[in-house]
C-alpha positions as CSV (number, residue, x, y, z in Angstrom):
1,X,272.9,50.1,126.8
2,X,274.8,46.9,127.6
3,X,277.8,48.9,128.9
4,X,275.7,50.2,131.8
5,X,275.4,48.3,135.0
6,X,271.7,47.8,135.2
7,X,271.8,46.1,138.6
8,X,272.8,49.3,140.4
9,X,270.1,50.8,142.5
10,X,269.2,54.5,142.1
11,X,271.3,55.7,145.0
12,X,274.5,54.0,143.8
13,X,273.9,55.3,140.2
14,X,273.3,58.8,141.6
15,X,276.6,58.6,143.5
16,X,278.5,57.5,140.5
17,X,276.9,60.2,138.4
18,X,278.0,62.8,141.0
19,X,281.5,61.3,141.0
20,X,281.7,61.5,137.2
21,X,280.5,65.2,137.3
22,X,282.6,66.5,140.2
23,X,285.8,64.5,139.6
24,X,287.8,63.0,136.8
25,X,287.4,59.4,138.1
26,X,286.2,57.5,135.1
27,X,282.8,56.1,136.2
28,X,280.5,58.1,133.9
29,X,280.2,55.3,131.3
30,X,278.4,53.1,133.9
31,X,275.5,55.4,134.4
32,X,272.9,57.2,132.3
33,X,272.8,61.0,132.2
34,X,269.8,63.2,132.3
35,X,269.1,66.5,133.9
36,X,266.8,64.9,136.4
37,X,269.4,62.3,137.3
38,X,272.1,64.9,137.6
39,X,269.9,67.0,139.9
40,X,269.3,64.0,142.1
41,X,273.1,63.3,142.1
42,X,273.8,66.7,143.6
43,X,272.9,65.5,147.1
44,X,275.9,63.2,146.9
45,X,278.3,66.1,146.3
46,X,279.6,65.9,149.9
47,X,279.9,62.2,149.7
48,X,282.2,62.5,146.7
49,X,284.3,64.8,148.9
50,X,284.8,62.0,151.4
51,X,286.3,59.8,148.6
52,X,288.5,62.6,147.4
53,X,289.7,63.4,150.9
54,X,290.6,59.8,151.6
55,X,292.5,59.4,148.3
56,X,294.4,62.6,149.1
57,X,295.4,61.5,152.6
58,X,296.4,58.1,151.4
59,X,298.6,59.7,148.7
60,X,300.1,62.1,151.3
61,X,300.8,59.2,153.7
62,X,302.8,57.4,151.1
63,X,304.7,60.5,150.0
64,X,305.5,61.4,153.6
65,X,307.6,58.3,153.9
66,X,310.0,59.8,151.4
67,X,309.5,63.6,151.4
68,X,309.2,66.4,153.9
69,X,305.7,67.4,154.9
70,X,305.8,70.6,152.7
71,X,306.8,68.6,149.6
72,X,304.2,65.9,150.3
73,X,301.5,68.5,150.7
74,X,302.5,70.2,147.5
75,X,302.2,67.0,145.6
76,X,298.9,66.1,147.3
77,X,297.5,69.5,146.1
78,X,298.7,68.7,142.6
79,X,296.8,65.3,142.8
80,X,293.7,67.1,144.0
81,X,293.8,69.3,140.9
82,X,294.0,66.2,138.7
83,X,291.3,64.4,140.6
84,X,288.8,67.2,140.2
85,X,290.1,68.7,137.0
86,X,290.6,71.9,138.9
87,X,286.8,72.2,138.7
88,X,286.2,74.4,141.7
89,X,289.4,76.4,141.2
90,X,288.3,77.3,137.7
91,X,285.0,78.6,139.2
92,X,286.9,80.7,141.8
93,X,289.1,82.3,139.1
94,X,286.1,83.0,136.8
95,X,284.1,84.4,139.7
96,X,287.0,86.7,140.8
97,X,287.4,88.0,137.2
98,X,283.7,88.6,136.8
99,X,283.0,90.2,140.2
100,X,286.2,92.2,140.1
101,X,286.2,93.4,136.5
102,X,282.7,93.2,135.2
103,X,280.9,96.4,134.4
104,X,277.3,95.1,135.0
105,X,275.5,91.9,135.4
106,X,275.5,90.9,131.8
107,X,279.2,91.7,131.4
108,X,280.0,89.6,134.5
109,X,278.1,86.6,133.2
110,X,279.9,87.0,129.9
111,X,283.3,87.0,131.7
112,X,282.4,83.8,133.5
113,X,281.9,82.1,130.2
114,X,285.2,83.5,128.8
115,X,288.0,81.0,128.8
116,X,290.6,83.8,129.4
117,X,292.1,84.3,132.8
118,X,292.4,87.9,134.1
119,X,294.3,89.6,136.8
120,X,291.6,89.1,139.5
121,X,291.4,85.4,138.6
122,X,295.2,84.9,138.8
123,X,295.3,86.6,142.2
124,X,292.4,84.6,143.6
125,X,293.8,81.3,142.2
126,X,297.3,82.0,143.4
127,X,296.0,83.0,146.9
128,X,293.9,79.9,147.2
129,X,296.6,77.5,146.1
130,X,299.4,79.1,148.2
131,X,296.9,79.4,151.1
132,X,296.1,75.7,150.9
133,X,299.8,74.7,150.7
134,X,300.6,76.9,153.8
135,X,297.7,75.8,155.9
136,X,297.9,72.1,155.0
137,X,301.6,72.1,155.7
138,X,301.0,73.5,159.1
139,X,298.3,70.9,159.7
140,X,300.5,68.1,158.5
141,X,303.2,69.2,161.0
142,X,300.7,69.2,163.8
143,X,299.3,65.7,162.8
144,X,295.9,67.3,162.1
145,X,295.8,66.8,158.3
146,X,293.4,63.9,158.3
147,X,290.6,65.4,160.4
148,X,291.0,68.7,158.5
149,X,290.7,67.0,155.1
150,X,287.8,64.8,156.2
151,X,286.0,67.9,157.4
152,X,286.9,70.5,154.9
153,X,286.5,68.6,151.6
154,X,283.0,67.2,152.2
155,X,281.6,70.1,154.3
156,X,282.7,72.8,151.9
157,X,280.9,71.0,149.1
158,X,277.7,70.8,151.1
159,X,277.8,74.5,151.9
160,X,278.5,75.4,148.3
161,X,275.6,73.5,146.9
162,X,273.3,74.9,149.5
163,X,273.3,78.2,147.7
164,X,270.8,76.8,145.2
165,X,268.2,76.8,147.9
166,X,268.1,80.6,148.2
167,X,269.3,82.0,144.9
168,X,267.9,81.6,141.4
169,X,270.1,80.3,138.6
170,X,271.6,83.4,136.9
171,X,272.1,83.2,133.2
172,X,272.6,85.8,130.4
173,X,273.2,83.1,127.8
174,X,271.0,83.7,124.8
175,X,272.7,81.1,122.6
176,X,270.4,78.3,123.8
177,X,273.3,76.3,125.1
178,X,272.5,74.8,128.5
179,X,275.0,75.2,131.3
180,X,276.4,72.1,133.0
181,X,275.1,73.6,136.3
182,X,271.6,74.0,135.0
183,X,270.3,70.8,136.6
184,X,271.0,72.3,140.0
185,X,268.8,75.3,139.3
186,X,265.8,73.6,141.0
187,X,266.0,73.7,144.9
188,X,266.3,70.4,146.7
189,X,263.7,69.0,149.1
190,X,264.4,68.9,152.9
191,X,265.4,65.2,152.8
192,X,268.0,65.8,150.1
193,X,269.5,68.8,151.9
194,X,269.6,66.9,155.2
195,X,271.4,64.1,153.5
196,X,273.9,66.5,152.0
197,X,274.7,68.1,155.3
198,X,274.8,64.9,157.3
199,X,277.3,63.4,154.9
200,X,279.2,66.7,154.6
201,X,279.4,67.3,158.4
202,X,279.9,63.8,159.7
203,X,283.4,64.5,160.8
204,X,282.1,67.2,163.2
205,X,280.9,64.4,165.5
206,X,284.5,63.4,166.1
207,X,285.8,66.8,167.2
208,X,284.9,68.7,170.4
209,X,281.4,70.1,170.4
210,X,282.5,73.7,171.1
211,X,284.8,73.5,168.1
212,X,282.1,72.0,165.9
213,X,279.6,74.7,166.8
214,X,282.2,77.5,166.3
215,X,283.2,76.0,162.9
216,X,279.6,75.8,161.8
217,X,279.0,79.4,162.8
218,X,282.0,80.5,160.8
219,X,280.8,78.5,157.8
220,X,277.3,80.0,158.0
221,X,278.8,83.5,158.2
222,X,280.9,82.8,155.2
223,X,277.9,81.4,153.4
224,X,275.9,84.6,154.2
225,X,278.7,86.8,152.8
226,X,279.1,84.7,149.6
227,X,275.3,84.7,149.1
228,X,275.2,88.5,149.4
229,X,278.0,88.8,146.9
230,X,276.3,86.6,144.4
231,X,273.0,88.5,144.9
232,X,274.7,91.8,144.5
233,X,276.7,91.0,141.4
234,X,274.6,88.6,139.3
235,X,271.3,88.3,141.3
236,X,271.7,84.5,141.5
237,X,274.3,81.7,141.2
238,X,276.2,80.0,138.5
239,X,278.4,76.9,138.5
240,X,281.4,79.2,138.8
241,X,280.1,80.9,141.9
242,X,279.3,77.5,143.5
243,X,282.9,76.5,142.8
244,X,284.2,79.7,144.3
245,X,282.0,79.1,147.3
246,X,283.4,75.7,147.8
247,X,287.0,77.0,147.6
248,X,286.3,79.8,150.1
249,X,284.6,77.4,152.6
250,X,287.4,74.8,152.2
251,X,290.1,77.5,153.0
252,X,288.1,78.8,155.9
253,X,287.9,75.3,157.5
254,X,291.6,74.7,157.0
255,X,292.2,78.1,158.7
256,X,290.0,77.1,161.6
257,X,291.8,73.8,162.1
258,X,295.2,75.6,161.9
259,X,294.0,77.9,164.7
260,X,292.9,74.9,166.8
261,X,296.1,73.0,166.1
262,X,298.1,76.1,167.1
263,X,296.3,76.5,170.4
264,X,294.6,79.8,169.4
265,X,291.1,78.3,169.8
């Protein structure tokens, strides 16, 4: 195990493990994997969002010196897909295909494991990507891109993972192959959830209180809707539905910031 950095404390190792799971940043070789370690790393999900958001904004800032905001945002979104391996977008597409085209629970779970992309998935993925491009372009033009990214990317991840607290892990897989999201099937303790949401919502401290409360209310409403959809369709959650939840929350937060920037709120 000489290639592992033994001097890292547990928290640093957990963060690196979360980073290796939720992004394509090559740090996985420095930490040991186990289901228990992966579960513990989940509380750093929002913290990985901070790093992703900062990288994206730095990339946009450089591009904006050369290109128009719309082009810079387009390239920034492309980088985000490379950074995360389109991890959450894949979940959104699979969930849309399953919930939209599945006959029953078993069929929906089978669709989620299918690598093929259907009509519902294409529509959801196209809508999400085009929506991000439109909203982020508006925010960039209003000089509101940085606070939007630093709020949406971490906070959406916190709300996504929070579904494991109130839904069981849904699986119809009889092959014996463990899902990558299986380590998150066990609910987190209060301290871990508090850490997840504190790191996820840290940016809310730097925007007006009324806006913070309104945004949290909107995110909680979205969470309730998504939870009900998961419960109705598959009686639980999967990694794909968590990815879909993250994308929906991220888009909602961008929409909120666009409304604020436009003077609507």
